[in-house]
N, C-alpha and C positions, 0 to 999 in steps of 0.2 A: 504493499500500499504506499510505498515511498513516492512522494510527489515532488517534482521540480518547480511546482507553481509558486512556492514560497521564496525561490531564489531569483533575485532581480537579473534581468538581461542587460542592465545598464553597467558601464565600467565601474569598477570598485577602486578606490583610492589606493595607489601604490602597488596595484596588481596588474598583471598582463591580461588576465581573463575576468570576465564578469563572474559574479557568484554562480549564475546558472551554468555557464560554460565550465567553470571549476567543478561544480557538483556533478555535471554529466560525466566528467572523467573520474571523479572519486566514486560515483555510483557504479560505473562500469568495472572499475578495479574491484570494488567490494563484491559485486555480483559474480564476477569471474572467480574471485578468491573463494567464495562460498561454494559455488557450483563445481569448481575444479579442485577443491581442497585436497591437498597432498600431491597434486599434479601441477598446480599453478606455479609459475616461476617466482612469485612473491611468497615467501614463507611467513614473514611477520609483518604486521601492519602497525603504524603509529598514526593515530587520528588526532589531529591537533587543531584547536580553534576556540573561539569564544563560546560561551554557554549558549545553548538553544539553537544550535545549527544542524543537529541530526546525528551527532557522533554516537550517542547511546543507542538511538533507534537503529542505525546501520550495524552497530556492533551486536545488538540483540537479534537482528535479522540474520546476520552471518551465523550466530550461534544456533538458531533454529535450523537453518538449511544444513549446516555441517552435522548437527546431531541427528537430523532425519536420515542422513546418509550413513548412520551407524558409527560415527566417530565419537569418542569420549570428549565432552566439552564441559569446562568449568567456566561459569560466568559469575563474577563477583566484583564488588567494589574494592577499591585499593584499601580503603579504610578497614574493611572486614578482613580482607587477606592479611594485613599486617597485624591486626588484632589476634588472629588465629596463629600466626607465626610466633607472636609474643607469648600467647598462652602455651603453645607447644614447647617453647624453650623454657619458660619461667613458671608455668603453673600446670605441668603435665599431670600431677597428682590430682589436682582439682578439675581439670578439663582434659581427660584422657583422649577424647575424640578430636582434639585439636591437632594432634600429630597425624591422624588420618586425613584431616582436611589438608594439611600442608603437603602430604604425599600426593593428594589428588591435584593440587596446584602444580606440583613438579612433574607429574607423570601423564596428565591428560594429553590427549592428542592436540587439543586447542585449549588454551587458557585465554580468557578475555578479562582483562584488568580494566575496570571502568572507573573513571573519574580520578585518575592518578593526579595527585597534587592537592586533593581536598582533605587529606588526612594531616594529622599533626606530624611534622617532620622532626624526627629525632634521629640520633646516631643508630639506634636499633633499626628504625625504618629504612634508612639509607643502606645499611648492611643487608637487610632482608630483601630490598629491591635488587641490589646488586646480585646477591645469591640466587634469587629467583630467575632474573633475567639471564645471568651467566649459565646457570645450570640447565636451563631449558635450551639455550643456544648450543651448549656442548652436547645435549642429548638429541639434538635435531628436532625438537618439539616446536610447534608453532604457537605464536602469541599475537594477540591484538591488544594493544593499549590505546586507551583514549584519555585525553586530558585537555584542559583549558590552557595549559602552559605550552610555550614554544620550546624547542630544543635548547636554546641558550638558557632559558629560565630553569629548565630541568637540570642543566649542568650546574647551575648555582645551587639548587636545592638538594640535588642528590649526588653531585660529584662528577668529575670529568670521566671517570670509568664508566659510569651508567650512560652519560651522554654519548660517549664514543661508541658504545654498543648499540644504543638506539639508533643513532645516525648511520652507523656503518652496517648494521644487520637488519634494519627495519625499513620498509618503504614508508616514507613519510607522506601522509595525505593531509594537506592543509584544508581547513573549512573556513570559508569566508562568507560574509553577508550579514543580514539583520536577524536578530533573535526571532525564530519561528514561533515560539510561545507568545511573544508580544504581538507578532503579526496576526496570529490567529485570534487573539483577544480584540485587536483593533477591527478585525473583519467581521466579528460576530455581533 
């Protein structure tokens, strides 16, 4: 049910493409990624842009298509993923199922990490993100990350090693345009 109607065909400041032209390309990559999962030449996606531009919607759509094709998919918010990692490390007696959650994050065919950057950034979160990204890359597992942060902002928040891996091993898909939630409210 993805619609390009909310993306302007008019030029966007500082960009070579209009929001609609950009989203046509982003949508095509996401569609092919989902439909050809495991055979598509992009293994990892990094969806970046302001809130309300469709990153979570497209991530959820990818999860649905990939899981319907029989692959194991874990879709979770970054805040919850890191809370489970912390529980597995520091409170395993109180929350024994946390270790199983972390194994699922590490081993699933596809991990979708939603809203990276909305969680409290601590040294533990920085380390957990690095470990998760790096271990999945080494294991050849696919990951989709969406965030409101740009790659440089991620580097500041999570460190150069995370930024390097995300920029070097992920296909960056920028989202531009006006907040669709606000546009829907204005149109109703």
